[in-house]
N, C-alpha and C positions, 0 to 999 in steps of 0.2 A: 530748565523745568516748566511747564504751562501750566498755571490752576486755574482752573474757570470755576466759577460759583452759579453753583443753581439753588435753588431757595430750599433750606433745610428747614419747612416748615414739617409738620405729619402728615401721614400716608393719606391719601383721600379715601372715605368713608368705602366707593365704593370700588372694586377689585377690576382697575384696566387688565385687557391682556398679558399676556406671558412678554415679558420685555421684551425676548427674541422672535416673537410674533411667526405666525404661518406665512406671510409673506414678509421677511425682512425689509424694513425700511431702507437700510443702507444699499441697496440692491438697485435703488431708484437712480437713475443717471442723471438726475442733478449733484448726485456724490462723488461722480467720478473724477471732478477736478482734484475730491481730495486726497485719493489716494497715490496718483501720480502710476510710480513705479513699483510702489510697495503692497498692492491689493492682499499678496500674500501675507506680509506682516499683520496687517492687521486681521486677516482670518485666521491667523495662531491667536492672536492676542483674544479675538473673539471667540475662538474654542476654549480657549481656558477661560475665557466667563459664564460659557452656557457649563463648564464642567464643576463649576464652584458654584455658581447664584443660579440652581436650576429650579424646576419646578417644585420641587420638596420647599426648597429656601423661599418662592416666591408665596407659597401658601404662608408659610409661617409667617409671613411679614404680613401678610392683611389679617392672619388674628390672633396679633399680640398690637396692642395697641400703645407701645413707644414707637415713635417715631423711627425712620430707619434712613440713613443716608445714603448709602447704595441704590433702593431701592428707587429713593426719590429722585436719583441722577438718573436712573435706567429707561424712566417713564416717558418724557419727553422723546421728540424726535426733530432732526438737527444737526448742525454744524458741532455744536459745543455736546451733546449726548456722544455722538458718533465720535469727536476727540476724547472725551472723558475714558469709552469703552475700550476704544485702544489705548491710552496711556497706562489707564489700571489696568488691563488686562496683560500689557508690556510690563510690568510694574511686577505681579506678581510670579509673571514667569520668569525670572531674574533670582527671586527671590524664593521658592517652591522649596529650593533645597539648603536655605540655610537656616542654622541653629535659631531653632524657638518659634520659628513662622510657622512650622505643621506640627499639630493641630490649632496651636493656640492662637496664635497671634491672625490666623485666617477665619479662626471663629469671632475673633474680636471683628474683626472686617466687618462680615455678615452682621454683624446686630451695631457696627457703630452708627453713633444717635447724630452727631456733629461734623461730620468728618475728621476728627482727630486723628484716627486710624489710619485712615487713608495718606494723611500727613506725612506719617511715619515712614508709610510704603513706599512715598516717591521721595522721602530723604534717601531711603535704605539703598532704591533700584540705584540710586545717581553710584554709590559709592561699590556698587556690584557692577554696572558698566563699566567702570575704572578697573575691574579685575581685587576690588580689595573683600578681602571676610567679612562680614556683617553678621549678626546674632541677635537675637532678641529676646534680651534677659526674664526671667519668670518673676514676676511681682514678688517682693518679697516684705513684709508688714513689719520684718525685723533690722531691714537695713537699705542703705539706699540702693536703688533699681532703676537706672536709667529706661529709656526706652530704644534703644541702640549701642551697641558695641562696636565699634570697627578695628579691623585692626591692619595698620599698615605697615610699610618695611620698618621702623623704629617706633612705634608707638602700640599702644590700644588706647582708644577713644572714645568718649561715650559722647552720646546724644541726649536731647532732654525735647522732646517736641511738644510743644502747646498750640492748638487753636483756640482766637476767642471768636464764638457763634459772634450772628450780627443781633447788637441792642436795638431793643425796639425803636430806638428815634433814628437808628441807622436804617432799617427797616423802611420805615415811613419816607426816608429819605431818597431809598435806592428804588422804591417804586414810583417814587413822583419821576426820578429821572428816566426811567424804562420805559414807563408809557407814553412821556415826552418824545423819547427816543422812538417808540414803536410809529407815532404818527409823524415824526418829520422821515420815517427810513420810507413809509408808504406812499408819502401824497406829496412829499417834495419832488419838485420837477427834477429830470435826468442835468439839467444842463445852469444849474444854479445848485449849492450850499448851504444850510442854513447853521449857523453857530448861535445857541443861547448861551448869554452867561446871566447864571439867576446873581441875586444879592448873597453877599456872605450872612451866612448865620440865617437864612431864612427857613431852618428848621427848626431855630429856637421858639418860634409861633406853637409848635406842637405842645400841646399838654399832655397829665397822663387819663389815660382812658376812665380811672376811676373818678376822678374829678368831675371831666366831662364827657358822658359817653357817648361816643359816635360824630363829637366835633372834628375831631383828626381825621376821619374817612374824608368828611364834608368837607374838609377844608382841600385837602389834596384832590379830590374832584375837582372842586370850583378854580383851583390853583393852574391844573390842567386843561379846563375848559378853557382859561382867560386864554392860557399857551398858546393855544391850537386856533382859536378865534384870530388874535393879535398876529399870529404868523399866517393863516391863510388866507387873509386882506392883502397883503402884505408880496405874499407866491402867486396869486391871483392877478396881482396890479403889472403894469410895463413898468413899476418905477426902473430910470438910470442904476444901476449896480456900481462897484459895492453902495447897498444900504444898510444903514444903521438905524436903530429906532429903539425907543424908551418904551418897554412893556410897564405900565403902572404897577407899583407897588411891588413889582415882582424883578425887576433883570434888565437888560441890553438881547436886542436881536442884531446879529450881524446875516445880512443875503450879500450871496457874492456867486458871481460865475465861477464855475465847477467845469473841469478841465477832464473830471473822470475820476480822478482816485482821490477826493478829497470827500466821505461822507460826512453827516450830517453830525453834528454834536451838541453837547451841554456840560455848562460846566458850572464853577461856583458851588453856593450852597454848600459851605463850608463845615463840616461837623468840627467838634473844637479838637483839637489835638489836646488838649493837656488833660480830659479824663482820661484817652486813650494812653498817654505815656505816663500815667499813672497806675491803670488795669496792666500793662506792659510792666513796669517795673516790680511791683505787689504781685500780681499773680502772675508771671512769666520768669523774669528774673529770680527775684527770691527764691521763690516758690520753683523752679525750676532748676534752680545750685541747689536747691537741697536733694533735689534727685541723684545728682554727680559722685560719684563713691570718692571720699578725699584723695588717693592714691592715683586718681586718675585725671587726663586733663579734658576738658569736656566744651562743648559748646551747647548751648540754649537756642533754639529756634521757634519761634514764633509768628503764625499766620492773623493776619487781621486784615480787615475790610479799608480802612483807614490807619495811612501811614502816619506817624507821629512825626514833628516837626526834627531834623535828622539834628540838626545842631543842638537842641535842646535835650535832644536825646544822648547824644554824645558826652553834652554836660554831665547829664545824669549819671549817665555810666562811668563815666568817668571818675567824678566822688566817689558813687557807692564803691567800687573796686578798688579805690584809694585808701578810702576811711576802716571800710569792712575788709581787709586784705584779707584777712585770715581765712573767712567764709567764701570770698570769692578767686583767690591763689587759682584754684585749677581750671577758671572759668577764662577755656581761652579768647572766645568769642561771642558777641551778641547777635545773632541773627533774625531780624525780622521782613519776611515775605507778606508784601501784598496780593490780594484774592487780584485775580485779574476779571474783565470783563469784556466785552465786545467791543472794536474800535479802541481799544485800551490797553495800553501796556505801560507799565510802571516801575520801574527797578526796585527790586532787595535793597534793604542797608545791610551793612556788616563793620559791625563797631568791637572792636579788636582791644583786647584788656593789656594795656599798656604794662600794669602793674605787675603781671601774674611774671612769673617765673618761667613759664614756657613763651613768652613773649620776646619776639625777634627768631626763636628757634625755626628752620624749614620741618614743615608738617602734611606728608602726604596728604593726609586726610582735610586739611584746611585746603591745599591748592585746588584738591579735587574738587571740594563746595563751591570755590570760588571760580574754576573754567566753568561748569554745571549753572550755577546760576547766575553769574556774572552782575554781583554785588555793587554798588557803590561801596566802597570802604574807608571807613574812617580810625584814625588813630593806631595809623603807620599803615606798612604795605607786607600784605604774603608774602612768606619767605620761598623762594625756589628751595625743591628737593636736591639732592648731591647728585640725584639719576637724571639731572633734566640739562 
């Protein structure tokens, strides 16, 4: 599963042309390599998207003050939007006939503000590809209602999906890194590659906008300018490579010969993992568990920008499921999926509940999820089902 992040900010005030456009941008020859021999599959996904996200929906998006995740992802042009159309269109095609998807879940997807409904669709499509039955239960305030019910050979399986929107401090850090990457991609010569390692916790200098209006944006621009200036001096000189130098107050820069397959990169700038883990535990694990019916085994799926420390997460998950085993008996696993950016690939983390009565049992649904996402597994191994 490929998950790409588009800025989930509010929709622009001025309405852009309808996303499918009169002259579709994806027909440009520069995108031909992305299709390979699967152009017909993309076309099928595109037609599905046109059918549901039509002109009426587009007009409504721009008369509504609420932000809309789907519209925000469909406005840009390029590799990421192309993959988005292909992936979500294919997912919808797989789920159209699933119980509860039409019309209620599709209606929610059209109004999706943060991408959380898209996450449910991506997870549901994984199981449909494997031939398992998927249903979307109708929300009910009087009883526990998970986002998905999966029917495998031996069990019904509940899935609760939660997507954590990007926080202001994370958005600030991301914008700084994207602006720097844009400069590196456009200005670094093809025969060299540049890697910038920013100092850890650099984002801690960010203040609240209420305390210091405009300061955060000004600091971001100045940091980007200093990075650009420092790197520009080096890439325009004839220093022997590899070259390494300090960017005062910000980090280090490594300039190396490029054999053609090493893109520029920027790293460091850590966001503290501890608040993220606290959020995952309280808003993800505990609240997610509350939606899983007591009689069903289930998995809580969380998607977030920054992954927590895996070993510390395992410790917290293990302690929580052991000390409050009555609450967490039905939780088979916790799956944490990171959002992915261009030139970045991070593995998901799967934490198995070794204190659950389901621990060690072969479950097709769990195996399908593991095969599709290929996470790093903690707390045991995913057991194979008897038909393998």
